[in-house]
N, C-alpha and C positions, 0 to 999 in steps of 0.2 A: 263409342266403345266397341271393341271387337268381340265377337262371340267366343272365340278361343284364339290363343296365341301360344307360340312355342318359345320357351326360354332356352337359349343356347349358351349364354354366358355363365361360366362356373360360379362367379361371385353372385350373380343375380339368382341363380338356382339356390345357393346357400341361404341367401336373404329370404327367399320365398318359403323355405322350409322351416324357418323359425316359427314356433307355434303362435306367438303373439302377432307376428307380422302376417301369418296366414289368416288369422282371425280378422285382422284389419282389412286384408284384401277381400275377404268374404263380405264384410260389412259394406265396403266401398263398391262392391260389384252390384249391390242392390240400389244404392242411391248416393249421391255426393254427400259428404259430411265434413265437418271441421274437427280439429283435434279435441276441442271441448266437447262436442257432441259424442265423439267416439269414446272419450274418457269415461263417460257415464255408462256406456254400454259394455265396455270390457273391464271396468273396475280398476283402471290405472290412472295415475296422475296425468294431467294434460301435458305437462312437460315431457313425460316419458312417451306418451303417444306421439307427440310432435317429433321427437327424436326418431321413432320408428318410421313415421311418415316421410321424413326427409331421406331416410335410408332407402325406403321403397321408391321414392321419387328419383333419387340419384341413379337407380338401376332401371328406370323406365317402367316400373310396375304400377305406379299411380301417377296421376297428372292433375294439374290445376283445372278445376271445373268452373271456378268463379270466386268472387270475393264478396263479403258483405260486412257492413258496419254494425257493430254491436257495442253501443256506448262509445267509449273513446278508442275502441280496439277494432282493427280490421281483421276479420277472420278469413282464412283461406279455406275454401271448400274443395276438397280433393275427391277424386273418383278413381276407381281401378281402370287401367287401360284395356282390360278384357274381362269378360264375365267368367272365364275359366282359363287355366294355364296348364300346359303340358311341358314337362322338363325333357329336353332332347338328350339323347345319349352323347351328343356333341359337347355337353357340359362336363362329361367325364371322358375326354378323348383317349386317355391311356388305357381305359378298361371298357370302352364301348364294345358291344357285341359285333362280331364279324361273321355274318352267315356264309361268307365265302371260305371260311376256315374249314368247314365240313358241310356236307350236304346229306341230309337224311329226311326225306319227305314225310316220314312217319314219326319224326321226333318232335315232341312238344317244345323242347328247348331250341331247336332250329327254327320252329315257327315263331318263338319269342324273339329270336335274333332277327328274323325277317321283319317282325313288327317294329322292333327298335330301329332298324334301318329305315323303315317307312316313315317313322316319326322324324328321324334326323333329316332325311332327304326332303320330305315335304316341308318341314320347317325351314330349311335353307332356301327352298324354292319360293316359299311365301315371303321370306325376308328379301330375296333378290327381286321378286316381282313388285313388292311394295316400294323398294328404292327406285326401280325403273318406272314406277307408276303404270304397270301393265297388269292385265288380268292373267291368271294362271289357269291353263286348260287342264282340268283333271276330271276324273269320273270314278265313282265308287258305287258298288252294289252291295246291299246288305239284306239278308233274309234269314229265315229259320226253316228248318225241315225236321220232322220227326221220322226217324227210320224204324221200321218194324223189327229189324234184326241187324246184326253185325254184317251179315252177308249182303243185305240191301245197301248198307253204308259203303261196303267195299265196291259194289257194282256202281254206285253213284260216283264214287271217286274215279273209277276207271272210265266211265262215260264222260265225266267232267274233264279229265285229263286229255282224253282223245279229242273232245270238242274244242277246248281252248288251244291245244296244240295245232289242230287243223286251221283255226282262225289265224294263229301266229304265222303258220306257213303261207297262208293265203295272202296276208297283207304285209308281210315283212318285205321291205324294199331296201336291203342293206346297201345297194349301190346307188340309191337315189341321191342326187346332188341337192342340197338344201333340205333334205329330210331331217327329222329329229328323232332320236332314240327315245323310246318310252319303256318304262319298267312295268311289268304286269305281275301282280301278286294275288293269288287266289288261296283262300284258307278255309279249312273246315275244322271246326272244333266244337266240343260239347257246349251247350248254352250254360252260362253261369246264372244261378238263381239270384234274384235281387236280394241285397242285404239292406236292412234298415239303416238310414243315415244316422250316425252317432250325434247326439246333442253336443254342441260346443260348450265347454266349461266356461263359467264366468271368471 
């Protein structure tokens, strides 16, 4: 099971957003289970659960983990293909954000468009690397800082911009044959306070 995977197909995205199927995915991310086992947990008939499982399987969101005999019946044990899922903007190609449409480094909506492109691009890279059976070279840095004032935040952004820009100028080899282009995204935004996870309804 993957830790996280990106859903790029529009139909798979729609399937995953169904409340019942999302609940089944959450159950199967914990441990493999059969339709009969899940029926008791989610309060639905086994046949209904089996229908939803087949739909999830058809779109690659769950897979067969094994089989077991129970009396005269062979039960299929299913598991989620990932512990968590992210829906790529590629699933909505006609309305996906385009950060190149406008550039405003102080705009939260432009930052959102950059984040959406990051999800789309990295999702596509992961898919391509998996098909080629190759590792994908990436790097991410995540941290938090508390600014004493808005002036300190502005000074930090100015120094960050100067530092990253200097590194880009230093290492950019636009004429290098065999070189590979890389995208660099640096973001600064207020920290979101953790919200309690809502209980799933039975």
